[in-house]
C-alpha positions in Angstrom: -0.3 -0.9 17.9 0.2 -2.7 21.2 2.9 -5.1 22.0 0.3 -7.8 22.6 -1.1 -7.6 19.2 2.6 -7.8 17.8 3.3 -11.0 19.8 0.0 -12.5 18.7 0.8 -11.7 15.0 4.6 -13.0 15.4 3.4 -16.4 16.7 1.2 -17.1 13.8 2.7 -20.2 11.9 2.9 -19.6 8.2 3.6 -22.8 6.5 3.2 -21.6 2.8 5.6 -18.4 2.7 4.0 -16.1 0.0 0.6 -17.2 1.0 -1.8 -15.3 3.2 -3.0 -16.3 6.5 -6.7 -15.4 7.1 -7.6 -13.8 10.4 -11.1 -13.8 11.8 -13.1 -12.3 14.6 -16.2 -13.9 16.1 -17.7 -10.4 16.9 -19.2 -8.2 14.2 -18.8 -4.3 14.2 -21.9 -2.3 13.3 -23.0 -4.9 11.0 -19.6 -5.4 9.4 -17.4 -8.6 9.4 -14.0 -8.0 11.0 -11.4 -9.6 8.8 -7.7 -9.6 8.6 -4.7 -11.1 6.6 -1.1 -11.7 7.4 1.4 -11.9 4.6 5.2 -12.8 5.1 7.6 -11.5 2.6 11.5 -11.1 3.0 11.5 -11.9 6.7 8.7 -9.2 7.4 5.0 -9.6 8.0 2.6 -7.3 6.3 -0.7 -7.2 8.3 -4.2 -5.6 7.3 -7.3 -5.5 9.4 -10.5 -4.2 7.6 -14.3 -4.0 8.0 -16.1 -5.7 5.1 -19.7 -4.9 4.6 -21.9 -8.1 4.9 -23.9 -7.3 1.8 -20.5 -7.4 -0.2 -19.8 -11.0 0.8 -23.3 -11.9 -0.4 -22.8 -10.1 -3.7 -19.4 -11.9 -4.2 -20.7 -15.4 -4.5 -22.0 -15.6 -0.8 -19.0 -16.7 1.1 -16.2 -14.7 -0.5 -15.1 -11.0 -0.8 -13.2 -9.8 -3.8 -12.5 -6.6 -5.4 -10.2 -5.5 -8.0 -9.1 -2.4 -5.9 -9.1 -3.8 -2.4 -8.2 -7.4 -2.9 -9.8 -10.4 -1.5 -10.7 -12.2 1.8 -11.6 -15.9 1.9 -14.9 -16.5 3.5 -16.8 -14.4 5.9 -16.3 -16.6 8.9 -13.7 -19.1 10.1 -16.3 -22.1 10.1 -16.9 -21.5 6.4 -13.1 -21.2 5.9 -12.5 -24.6 7.7 -15.4 -26.2 5.7 -13.9 -25.1 2.4 -10.3 -26.1 3.6 -11.6 -29.5 4.4 -13.1 -29.9 0.9 -9.8 -28.7 -0.6 -7.8 -31.4 1.3 -10.3 -34.1 0.1 -10.0 -33.0 -3.5 -6.3 -32.7 -3.4 -6.0 -36.2 -1.7 -8.1 -38.0 -4.2 -6.2 -36.3 -7.2 -3.0 -37.5 -5.5 -4.1 -40.8 -4.4 -6.9 -42.2 -6.6 -6.7 -45.6 -5.3 -7.7 -44.5 -1.8 -10.9 -42.8 -2.8 -13.0 -45.1 -0.6 -10.8 -44.2 2.5 -10.4 -40.4 1.7 -13.1 -38.9 3.9 -11.9 -41.1 6.9 -8.2 -40.2 6.4 -8.7 -36.5 5.7 -10.7 -36.3 9.1 -7.4 -37.6 10.7 -5.4 -35.7 8.2 -2.6 -34.5 10.6 -1.7 -38.2 11.6 -1.6 -39.4 8.0 1.9 -39.1 6.7 0.9 -39.0 2.9 -1.2 -36.0 3.5 1.9 -33.9 4.8 2.8 -32.5 1.5 -0.7 -31.2 0.9 -0.9 -29.8 4.4 2.4 -27.9 4.0 0.9 -25.8 1.2 -1.9 -24.6 3.4 -2.0 -21.9 6.1 -4.5 -22.4 9.1 -6.8 -19.5 9.9 -6.4 -17.8 13.2 -8.9 -16.0 15.5 -8.4 -12.6 17.3 -10.3 -10.9 20.2 -12.0 -7.8 19.0 -10.6 -6.0 22.2 -7.0 -6.6 21.1 -7.8 -4.6 18.0 -8.4 -1.3 19.9 -10.8 -0.1 17.3 -11.1 3.7 17.7 -14.3 5.5 16.8 -12.7 8.2 14.5 -14.4 10.5 12.3 -13.0 8.5 9.4 -14.6 5.3 10.6 -18.0 7.0 11.4 -18.4 8.5 8.1 -17.1 5.3 6.3 -19.9 3.2 8.1 -22.5 6.0 7.6 -21.6 5.8 3.8 -22.0 2.0 3.9 -18.7 1.4 2.3 -17.9 -2.1 1.2 -14.5 -1.9 2.5 -13.2 0.1 5.4 -9.4 -0.2 6.4 -8.9 -0.3 10.2 -5.1 -0.9 10.6 -2.1 -1.7 8.4 1.4 -2.2 9.6 4.7 -4.0 8.9 7.0 -5.6 11.4 10.0 -8.1 11.3 9.1 -11.7 11.7 12.6 -12.5 13.1 14.7 -10.6 15.4 14.2 -7.5 17.4 11.1 -5.3 17.1 13.3 -2.1 16.1 14.5 -3.8 12.8 13.9 -1.0 10.4 11.0 -1.4 7.8 11.5 1.7 5.6 14.4 0.3 3.4 11.8 -2.0 1.8 10.4 0.9 0.2 13.3 1.2 -2.0 13.6 -2.3 -2.8 11.0 -2.7 -5.6 9.2 -0.6 -8.2 6.2 1.4 -6.9 3.5 -0.9 -8.7 5.2 -4.1 -7.2 6.2 -2.9 -3.7 4.3 -4.8 -0.9 4.1 -1.6 1.3 2.1 0.3 -1.2 -1.6 0.0 -0.6 -3.3 -1.5 -3.7 -6.0 1.1 -3.8 -3.3 3.9 -4.1 -1.4 2.5 -7.1 -3.5 3.8 -9.8 -6.7 5.7 -10.7 -9.6 4.0 -9.3 -12.6 3.3 -11.6 -15.9 4.8 -10.9 -16.9 8.2 -9.3 -18.6 6.8 -6.0 -16.5 8.4 -3.3 -18.5 6.4 -0.7 -16.2 3.4 -1.6 -13.1 5.6 -1.2 -13.2 6.9 2.3 -9.9 8.7 2.2 -11.5 11.0 -0.4 -13.4 12.6 2.4 -10.1 13.8 4.0 -7.5 14.1 1.5 -7.1 13.4 -2.5 -5.6 10.4 -3.7 -2.8 12.3 -5.2 -1.8 13.6 -1.7 -1.7 10.1 -0.4 0.5 9.0 -3.2 2.7 12.0 -2.7 3.2 11.2 1.0 4.5 7.7 0.2 6.6 9.0 -2.8 8.2 11.6 -0.4 8.9 9.1 2.3 10.6 6.9 -0.4 12.8 9.7 -1.9 13.9 10.6 1.6 14.9 7.0 2.4 16.7 6.7 -1.0 18.8 9.8 -0.3 19.7 8.7 3.3 20.5 5.1 2.3 22.6 6.3 -0.7 24.2 9.3 0.7 24.2 8.8 4.4 23.2 12.4 5.1 20.2 14.8 4.9 20.5 18.2 3.2 18.3 21.3 4.2 16.1 20.5 1.4 15.3 17.0 2.7 15.0 18.2 6.3 12.3 20.7 4.9 10.4 17.8 3.3 10.8 15.6 6.4 9.2 18.4 8.6 6.4 19.1 6.1 5.5 15.4 6.0 5.5 14.9 9.6 3.3 17.9 10.2 0.7 16.6 7.8 0.9 13.0 9.0 1.1 13.4 12.8 -2.6 14.2 13.1 -3.5 10.7 12.1 -6.9 11.5 10.6 -7.4 7.8 9.2 -5.5 4.6 9.2 -3.8 5.4 5.7 -2.0 8.3 7.3 -1.2 6.4 10.5 0.3 3.6 8.2 2.4 6.3 6.4 3.5 7.9 9.7 4.7 4.6 11.0 7.0 4.3 7.9 8.2 7.9 8.4 8.8 7.4 12.2 10.8 4.3 11.3 13.0 6.3 9.0 13.2 9.1 11.6 14.3 6.7 14.3 17.2 5.5 12.2 18.2 9.1 11.5 18.2 9.9 15.1 20.0 6.9 16.2 22.8 7.7 13.7 22.9 11.4 15.1 21.8 12.9 11.8 18.8 14.8 13.1 17.7 16.1 16.4 14.2 17.2 17.5 13.0 20.2 18.9 11.6 20.0 22.5 9.1 22.6 22.0 7.6 22.6 18.4 8.8 18.9 17.7 10.3 20.1 14.2 13.5 18.4 13.2 17.0 20.1 12.5 20.6 19.2 11.7 21.9 17.4 14.8 24.2 19.0 17.5 25.0 17.4 20.8 23.9 20.3 23.0 21.0 21.6 20.7 17.5 21.2 22.2 15.5 23.8 20.3 15.1 25.5 16.9 17.3 28.5 16.3 16.5 31.7 14.5 19.7 31.5 12.2 19.2 27.9 11.0 15.7 27.0 11.6 13.8 30.2 11.0 12.3 30.5 14.8 13.8 30.8 18.0 12.0 28.1 20.2 14.6 28.3 22.9 13.8 32.0 23.5 10.2 31.2 23.8 10.8 28.5 26.2 13.2 30.7 28.4 10.6 33.5 28.4 7.8 31.1 29.5 10.2 29.7 32.2 11.0 33.2 33.4 7.3 34.2 33.6 6.4 31.1 35.5 9.4 31.6 38.1 8.5 35.4 38.4 4.8 35.5 38.0 4.2 37.1 41.6 6.2 40.0 40.4 5.2 40.2 37.0 1.4 40.0 37.2 0.9 43.0 39.7 2.9 45.0 37.3 0.9 43.9 34.3 -2.4 44.5 36.0 -1.4 47.9 37.1 -0.4 48.8 33.6 -3.5 47.5 32.1 -5.6 49.5 34.5 -3.7 52.7 33.8 -3.9 52.1 29.9 -7.8 51.5 30.1 -8.1 54.7 32.5 -6.3 56.9 29.6 
């Protein structure tokens, strides 16, 4: 996620807090509409970008996409949205001011300069357009397979960031604020058993099971709870942290990438508070000690420091070691 994209999303004006801002792209991607949404909640913005199959819009009353699992997007294009918004403003206006029906069309066209429309406009969020290049869409195996299967919905990116203040404000505490079913950080399609057996519409099933994805988020939430409540991390939590990081760091799909962003946010807070350190060789985490750079055999089960020092010694003495090694190998083969 680039800083340019974050700055673009931070500048979006949201009049109706709790309402969604619809994001559009004028370009299509392999026959899919590129659609996005921005929701503000508790000073944070939750952003989603997805590909929506054009046939799905036609199947959902032409201009709208709605699915009980994946949610909804208003209209396929920004022109359709603006046309609908204009009709909505007109309808609201004549409901509020029935005595001005004859003037309504003209007044709605100059809506932003007409004081009596202010209350109506304050409840509406304007759509925004984004350049396809700013999304930095990666041709991953997940994306290629999802397009090949003609999935109606393909998640591209999801992330959360603070609306106000520094970009390093932590997100992970939001996981502990609400119940699992009501939490805004939990993907809708991962909240329960999804009806139907068509895995083509559930692209993550090509990589991991739904239960595995649910367990990732659950484990991150437990780690967050322990840290926020006890302000320490036990050996058991450290083991869980390393297992989670190992699974998620490969980022096979945007679901894993999203969960990794939440985990990395927690890790950053733990490191800032000098609770954990990270091995410079294998990248595992261990209990923080000021001078510790590598895993040790006694506390972490492997001696990364020894491996690093052996490698360094070999590189520094390769001119002496290599001839001896070759001579030994030649003698061994001769025997």
